[in-house]
C-alpha positions in Angstrom: 35.5 0.3 -52.3 37.3 3.0 -49.7 34.8 6.3 -49.5 31.8 7.6 -50.6 30.9 11.2 -49.9 27.5 12.0 -51.7 25.7 15.6 -50.9 21.9 17.5 -52.0 22.6 21.1 -50.9 19.7 22.7 -51.9 17.5 25.7 -51.0 14.3 26.3 -48.8 11.2 24.1 -50.2 7.6 25.4 -50.5 5.3 25.7 -47.7 1.8 26.8 -47.7 0.8 29.5 -45.4 -2.2 27.9 -43.5 -5.0 28.9 -44.3 -8.6 29.6 -42.1 -10.4 25.9 -41.7 -8.1 23.9 -41.6 -7.6 21.4 -39.5 -4.6 20.6 -37.9 -4.4 17.7 -40.2 -5.1 19.0 -42.9 -2.5 21.5 -43.2 0.5 18.6 -41.4 -1.0 17.3 -44.3 -0.7 20.1 -47.0 3.3 21.1 -45.4 3.8 17.1 -45.2 7.9 17.4 -45.8 7.9 19.6 -42.5 7.2 16.6 -40.2 9.0 14.0 -39.8 6.5 11.3 -39.1 5.1 12.1 -42.6 8.2 12.8 -44.5 11.0 11.8 -42.3 12.9 14.9 -42.4 15.2 15.6 -45.4 18.0 12.6 -45.3 15.1 10.7 -46.1 12.9 12.4 -48.1 15.1 14.3 -50.8 18.1 13.4 -49.6 17.8 9.4 -49.9 18.7 10.1 -53.6 22.1 11.0 -52.6 21.9 7.9 -49.7 21.1 5.6 -52.4 23.3 5.9 -54.7 26.1 5.3 -51.7 23.8 1.9 -50.9 24.0 1.2 -53.8 28.5 1.5 -54.4 28.8 -0.2 -51.4 26.6 -3.3 -53.2 23.9 -2.7 -50.9 26.0 -4.2 -48.0 24.4 -3.5 -44.8 26.5 0.0 -43.0 27.7 -1.3 -38.9 26.6 1.9 -37.5 26.1 5.5 -38.1 27.2 9.0 -36.3 25.6 12.4 -37.4 24.8 15.8 -36.7 22.6 18.5 -38.0 20.1 21.6 -36.6 17.4 24.2 -37.2 18.6 27.3 -38.4 17.2 29.2 -40.5 13.6 27.9 -40.7 12.4 28.8 -37.6 9.0 30.0 -37.7 5.8 26.8 -37.1 5.2 26.9 -40.5 8.1 24.6 -41.2 7.1 22.1 -38.6 10.1 20.7 -36.7 12.1 19.2 -39.0 16.0 20.2 -39.5 17.3 22.3 -41.9 20.7 20.7 -42.0 22.3 18.1 -41.6 25.6 15.4 -42.1 26.1 11.5 -41.6 29.0 9.7 -41.1 28.5 5.8 -41.4 30.9 3.7 -40.9 31.1 0.3 -43.2 32.8 -2.7 -43.0 37.1 -3.1 -44.0 37.2 0.2 -42.5 35.1 2.4 -45.3 32.9 5.1 -45.3 30.5 7.1 -45.9 29.6 10.9 -45.8 26.1 12.1 -45.9 25.5 16.3 -46.2 22.0 17.6 -46.9 21.1 21.1 -45.9 18.0 23.6 -47.6 18.8 26.9 -46.8 18.0 30.0 -48.6 20.9 31.9 -50.5 23.4 29.2 -50.0 25.8 27.3 -52.5 23.5 24.4 -54.2 24.8 20.4 -55.3 24.2 17.2 -55.8 26.9 15.4 -56.3 28.5 12.6 -55.3 32.4 11.0 -55.1 33.1 7.5 -55.2 36.6 6.8 -54.2 38.2 3.2 -54.5 42.3 2.0 -54.1 42.1 2.8 -57.5 39.8 6.0 -59.3 37.5 7.7 -58.5 34.2 8.1 -59.8 32.8 11.8 -59.6 29.3 12.5 -60.6 27.7 16.0 -60.1 23.4 16.6 -60.9 24.0 20.5 -61.7 27.8 20.6 -63.3 26.3 17.3 -65.7 29.8 15.5 -65.3 29.8 12.3 -65.0 33.2 10.8 -65.5 36.1 8.2 -63.8 39.8 9.2 -63.7 42.5 6.3 -62.3 43.6 3.1 -63.7 40.4 2.6 -66.3 39.2 6.7 -67.1 36.2 7.1 -68.4 33.7 9.7 -69.5 30.0 10.0 -70.4 30.3 11.1 -73.9 26.7 10.2 -75.2 22.9 11.6 -75.8 22.0 14.0 -72.7 18.9 12.4 -71.8 16.0 13.5 -69.2 16.1 10.8 -66.4 13.2 10.8 -66.2 11.5 10.0 -69.6 14.5 7.5 -69.4 12.7 5.6 -66.0 9.3 5.5 -67.5 10.9 4.3 -71.4 12.7 1.7 -69.2 9.8 0.4 -67.1 7.0 0.5 -69.8 9.3 -1.6 -71.8 9.6 -4.2 -68.9 6.2 -4.2 -68.6 6.0 -5.5 -72.6 8.5 -7.5 -71.5 6.6 -9.7 -69.2 10.1 -8.0 -66.4 8.5 -5.5 -64.6 11.5 -3.8 -62.2 10.8 -4.4 -58.7 13.1 -2.3 -56.6 11.3 -3.2 -53.6 14.4 -4.3 -51.7 16.6 -1.9 -52.5 14.4 1.0 -51.4 13.3 -0.7 -48.7 17.3 -1.0 -47.6 17.9 2.9 -48.9 15.2 3.9 -46.2 16.4 1.9 -43.6 19.5 3.3 -43.9 18.4 7.5 -44.0 16.1 5.9 -40.7 18.7 5.7 -39.7 21.3 8.3 -39.7 18.5 10.2 -39.1 17.9 8.3 -35.1 21.6 8.8 -34.9 21.5 12.5 -35.7 18.6 13.4 -34.1 19.7 11.9 -31.0 23.5 12.5 -31.0 24.4 9.1 -30.4 26.5 6.4 -32.2 23.0 4.1 -33.9 24.1 0.4 -34.9 22.0 -1.5 -37.7 20.4 -3.8 -35.4 19.9 -1.1 -33.3 18.1 0.8 -36.0 16.4 -2.4 -37.3 15.1 -2.9 -33.7 14.1 0.6 -32.6 10.0 0.9 -31.6 10.3 4.5 -32.4 6.8 5.5 -33.6 6.5 8.4 -34.7 3.1 8.5 -36.5 -0.6 10.0 -34.4 -2.0 6.9 -32.3 -5.2 7.9 -33.5 -5.9 9.9 -36.7 -8.8 11.8 -36.9 -9.8 15.3 -39.2 -10.2 17.3 -36.8 -8.2 16.4 -33.6 -6.0 18.3 -32.2 -2.1 17.4 -33.3 0.2 20.1 -31.6 4.2 20.2 -33.6 6.8 17.9 -32.2 9.3 19.3 -30.7 12.3 20.0 -33.0 15.0 16.9 -32.0 17.8 18.6 -29.8 21.0 16.1 -29.7 22.1 14.6 -26.3 18.3 15.9 -25.0 16.3 13.5 -27.8 15.9 10.0 -26.5 17.0 7.1 -29.0 13.7 5.2 -28.6 
């Protein structure tokens, strides 16, 4: 394995305009994806699926370090909280391998959800929008079976595992991929190179110290690389 390039380029998702009578907490909960303490920003929320596939390709070996960049260009109104609308991260893996993740949520832009897994003897391409699943190189392969509904398939396999008494448990993989995504966000937000050990030992706490339905919760500042501190 030499490199993985994953993209999750999408449009602007839904937003719920604030209604009269909503408290700060209710408004943020109803728009959870726009607040890092609730949704983690796009790379930890929507794009975590792409991060998960990268981690799978690297057999869940922890990345050595990460560096990234991004910002907020289209969604600048307060109704979009304080998260970014684009981000890219480069992960360094053992033996010089690299993982490249890019994500975007901007209206009127090119959309793509694709993965390119590059090895020394071939390349695997997965494109969700283009329905392309193929391997080129020494042992070429292309999926030619029936088209399935992935959501139905995951339910079929999960319920089958329960009936057989062998329930599927991906808790470790989920936690690992989530931590890899958080590590990438930390690197992008701060503009620093963040190691795996630094990310694991971070003291960062995003949630308000005390949650009260009628409490006052200001919108946190938008992260600015070079100014936002790593904690």
